[in-house]
DSSP file (Angstrom, degrees, kcal/mol; ACC not computed):
  #  RESIDUE AA STRUCTURE BP1 BP2  ACC     N-H-->O    O-->H-N    N-H-->O    O-->H-N    TCO  KAPPA ALPHA  PHI   PSI    X-CA   Y-CA   Z-CA
    1    1 A M              0   0    0      0, 0.0     2,-0.2     0, 0.0     0, 0.0   0.000 360.0 360.0 360.0 132.9    0.0    0.0    0.0
    2    2 A R        -     0   0    0      1,-0.0     2,-0.4     0, 0.0     0, 0.0  -0.481 360.0-129.2 -77.3 148.6    1.3    3.5   -0.9
    3    3 A T        -     0   0    0     -2,-0.2     2,-0.2     1,-0.0    -1,-0.0  -0.775  22.1-128.6 -94.9 142.1    1.7    6.1    1.8
    4    4 A R        -     0   0    0     -2,-0.4     3,-0.1     1,-0.1    -1,-0.0  -0.623  20.9-111.1 -87.8 151.3    0.2    9.5    1.1
    5    5 A K        -     0   0    0     -2,-0.2     2,-0.1     1,-0.1     3,-0.1  -0.517  42.2-102.3 -73.6 150.5    2.0   12.7    1.4
    6    6 A P        -     0   0    0      0, 0.0    -1,-0.1     0, 0.0     2,-0.1  -0.430  46.2 -92.9 -72.1 151.0    0.9   14.8    4.3
    7    7 A R        -     0   0    0      1,-0.1     2,-0.3    -2,-0.1    -3,-0.0  -0.380  42.2-112.0 -63.5 137.0   -1.4   17.8    3.3
    8    8 A T        -     0   0    0     -2,-0.1     2,-0.8    -3,-0.1    -1,-0.1  -0.580  23.4-151.9 -73.1 129.9    0.4   21.0    2.8
    9    9 A K        -     0   0    0     -2,-0.3     2,-0.2    -3,-0.0    -1,-0.1  -0.902  14.1-154.2-105.1 107.3   -0.4   23.6    5.4
   10   10 A Y        -     0   0    0     -2,-0.8     2,-0.1     1,-0.1    -2,-0.0  -0.557  11.0-126.7 -82.4 143.2    0.0   27.0    3.8
   11   11 A T     >  -     0   0    0     -2,-0.2     4,-2.5     1,-0.1     5,-0.2  -0.344  27.6-107.7 -77.3 171.3    0.8   30.0    6.0
   12   12 A H  H  > S+     0   0    0      1,-0.2     4,-2.1     2,-0.2     5,-0.1   0.870 122.4  51.4 -64.9 -34.1   -1.3   33.1    5.8
   13   13 A E  H  > S+     0   0    0      2,-0.2     4,-2.5     1,-0.2     5,-0.2   0.932 111.2  48.2 -64.7 -47.3    1.6   34.9    3.9
   14   14 A Q  H  > S+     0   0    0      1,-0.2     4,-3.1     2,-0.2     5,-0.2   0.925 113.4  46.1 -58.5 -47.5    1.8   32.0    1.4
   15   15 A L  H  X S+     0   0    0     -4,-2.5     4,-2.9     1,-0.2     5,-0.2   0.895 111.1  51.5 -64.6 -38.2   -1.9   32.0    0.8
   16   16 A R  H  X S+     0   0    0     -4,-2.1     4,-2.0     2,-0.2    -2,-0.2   0.928 113.7  46.0 -65.7 -44.3   -2.1   35.8    0.5
   17   17 A R  H  X S+     0   0    0     -4,-2.5     4,-2.8     2,-0.2     5,-0.2   0.934 111.9  49.9 -67.5 -44.3    0.7   35.8   -2.1
   18   18 A L  H  X S+     0   0    0     -4,-3.1     4,-2.9     1,-0.2     5,-0.2   0.938 112.8  47.6 -56.0 -47.9   -0.8   32.8   -4.0
   19   19 A L  H  X S+     0   0    0     -4,-2.9     4,-1.4     1,-0.2    -1,-0.2   0.870 111.8  50.7 -62.2 -35.6   -4.2   34.5   -4.2
   20   20 A D  H  X S+     0   0    0     -4,-2.0     4,-0.9    -5,-0.2    -2,-0.2   0.939 114.4  42.6 -59.3 -48.2   -2.6   37.7   -5.3
   21   21 A V  H >X S+     0   0    0     -4,-2.8     4,-1.9     1,-0.2     3,-0.5   0.921 117.1  45.5 -68.0 -44.0   -0.7   36.1   -8.1
   22   22 A F  H 3< S+     0   0    0     -4,-2.9    -1,-0.2     1,-0.2    -2,-0.2   0.715 104.5  62.6 -76.9 -18.1   -3.5   33.8   -9.3
   23   23 A S  H 3< S+     0   0    0     -4,-1.4    -1,-0.2    -5,-0.2    -2,-0.2   0.794 109.5  41.2 -74.9 -27.9   -6.1   36.6   -9.2
   24   24 A Q  H << S+     0   0    0     -4,-0.9     2,-0.4    -3,-0.5    -2,-0.2   0.856 134.8  10.5 -84.4 -37.9   -4.0   38.4  -11.9
   25   25 A R     <  -     0   0    0     -4,-1.9    -1,-0.3     1,-0.1     3,-0.0  -0.967  61.0-154.9-146.0 124.8   -3.2   35.4  -14.0
   26   26 A Q  S    S+     0   0    0     -2,-0.4     2,-0.4    -3,-0.2    -1,-0.1   0.831  83.5  39.4 -70.9 -32.8   -4.7   32.0  -13.6
   27   27 A Y        -     0   0    0     21,-0.1     2,-0.3    22,-0.1    -1,-0.1  -0.965  68.1-161.0-124.8 135.1   -1.9   30.0  -15.1
   28   28 A L        -     0   0    0     -2,-0.4     2,-0.1     1,-0.1    -6,-0.0  -0.802  22.7-119.0-108.0 150.8    1.9   30.7  -14.7
   29   29 A D     >  -     0   0    0     -2,-0.3     4,-2.4     1,-0.1     5,-0.3  -0.295  40.7 -94.3 -78.5 176.9    4.6   29.4  -17.0
   30   30 A L  H  > S+     0   0    0      1,-0.2     4,-1.9     2,-0.2     5,-0.1   0.825 123.4  50.6 -67.2 -32.8    7.2   27.1  -15.6
   31   31 A T  H  > S+     0   0    0      2,-0.2     4,-2.4     1,-0.2    -1,-0.2   0.928 113.1  45.6 -68.9 -46.7    9.8   29.9  -14.8
   32   32 A E  H  > S+     0   0    0      1,-0.2     4,-2.5     2,-0.2     5,-0.2   0.913 114.0  48.5 -63.8 -43.2    7.2   32.1  -13.0
   33   33 A R  H  X S+     0   0    0     -4,-2.4     4,-2.2     1,-0.2    -1,-0.2   0.896 112.1  49.7 -67.8 -38.8    5.9   29.1  -11.0
   34   34 A S  H  X S+     0   0    0     -4,-1.9     4,-2.2    -5,-0.3    -2,-0.2   0.923 112.4  47.2 -67.4 -41.7    9.5   28.0  -10.1
   35   35 A K  H  X S+     0   0    0     -4,-2.4     4,-2.7     1,-0.2    -2,-0.2   0.942 113.2  48.2 -64.0 -47.6   10.4   31.6   -9.0
   36   36 A L  H  X S+     0   0    0     -4,-2.5     4,-2.0     1,-0.2    -1,-0.2   0.885 109.5  53.0 -59.5 -41.9    7.2   31.9   -6.9
   37   37 A A  H  X>S+     0   0    0     -4,-2.2     5,-2.3    -5,-0.2     4,-1.4   0.957 111.7  45.7 -60.9 -51.4    7.9   28.4   -5.3
   38   38 A V  H ><5S+     0   0    0     -4,-2.2     3,-0.8     1,-0.2    -2,-0.2   0.950 111.2  53.0 -58.0 -49.2   11.4   29.4   -4.2
   39   39 A E  H 3<5S+     0   0    0     -4,-2.7    -1,-0.2     1,-0.3    -2,-0.2   0.831 117.8  36.6 -53.4 -35.2   10.1   32.8   -2.9
   40   40 A L  H 3<5S-     0   0    0     -4,-2.0    -1,-0.3    -3,-0.4    -2,-0.2   0.515 110.0-117.3-100.0  -4.8    7.5   31.0   -0.8
   41   41 A G  T <<5S+     0   0    0     -4,-1.4     2,-0.2    -3,-0.8    -3,-0.2   0.815  75.0 119.2  74.5  30.9    9.5   28.0    0.2
   42   42 A L      < -     0   0    0     -5,-2.3    -1,-0.3    -6,-0.2     2,-0.2  -0.734  66.9-100.5-119.1 168.9    7.2   25.6   -1.5
   43   43 A T     >  -     0   0    0     -2,-0.2     4,-0.8     1,-0.1     3,-0.3  -0.512  35.4-109.9 -83.5 162.5    7.6   23.0   -4.4
   44   44 A Q  T >4 S+     0   0    0      1,-0.2     3,-0.5     2,-0.2    -1,-0.1   0.839 119.3  56.6 -60.8 -30.9    6.5   23.8   -7.9
   45   45 A T  T 34 S+     0   0    0      1,-0.2     3,-0.4     2,-0.1    -1,-0.2   0.857 103.3  54.4 -67.1 -35.7    3.6   21.3   -7.5
   46   46 A Q  T 34 S+     0   0    0     -3,-0.3     2,-0.5     1,-0.3    -1,-0.2   0.664  98.4  65.5 -71.5 -15.5    2.4   23.2   -4.5
   47   47 A V  S << S+     0   0    0     -4,-0.8    -1,-0.3    -3,-0.5   -10,-0.1  -0.441  75.4 119.0-103.6  58.0    2.3   26.3   -6.5
   48   48 A S  S >> S-     0   0    0     -2,-0.5     3,-1.0    -3,-0.4     4,-0.7  -0.922  70.5-123.4-118.1 146.8   -0.5   25.1   -8.8
   49   49 A P  T 34 S+     0   0    0      0, 0.0     3,-0.2     0, 0.0    -1,-0.1   0.821 108.4  42.6 -66.8 -27.6   -3.8   27.0   -9.0
   50   50 A G  T 34 S+     0   0    0      1,-0.2    -3,-0.0     3,-0.0     0, 0.0   0.516 102.8  68.3 -93.0  -2.4   -6.0   23.9   -8.2
   51   51 A L  T <4 S+     0   0    0     -3,-1.0     2,-0.5    -6,-0.1    -1,-0.2   0.621  86.3  70.3 -95.5 -14.1   -3.8   22.5   -5.4
   52   52 A F     <  -     0   0    0     -4,-0.7     2,-0.4    -3,-0.2    -5,-0.0  -0.882  59.3-178.8-105.5 136.6   -4.3   25.2   -2.8
   53   53 A C        -     0   0    0     -2,-0.5    -3,-0.0     1,-0.1   -38,-0.0  -0.993  18.6-168.3-132.8 138.7   -7.6   25.6   -1.0
   54   54 A I              0   0    0     -2,-0.4    -1,-0.1     1,-0.1   -39,-0.0   0.426 360.0 360.0-106.9   2.2   -8.6   28.1    1.6
   55   55 A W              0   0    0      0, 0.0    -1,-0.1     0, 0.0    -2,-0.0   0.393 360.0 360.0-120.4 360.0  -11.9   26.6    2.8
């Protein structure tokens, strides 16, 4: 049986920044997503529009 990765708990600052960026543009290219991930201390996968949820 495969083990699941634990759910990512975003900080308030990370969520605010993600919402700001994705409210301007829904999709980022690979370079933009990579830069944002480094800036926020996340992986590129965690910086995808459908993967963070605030509710």
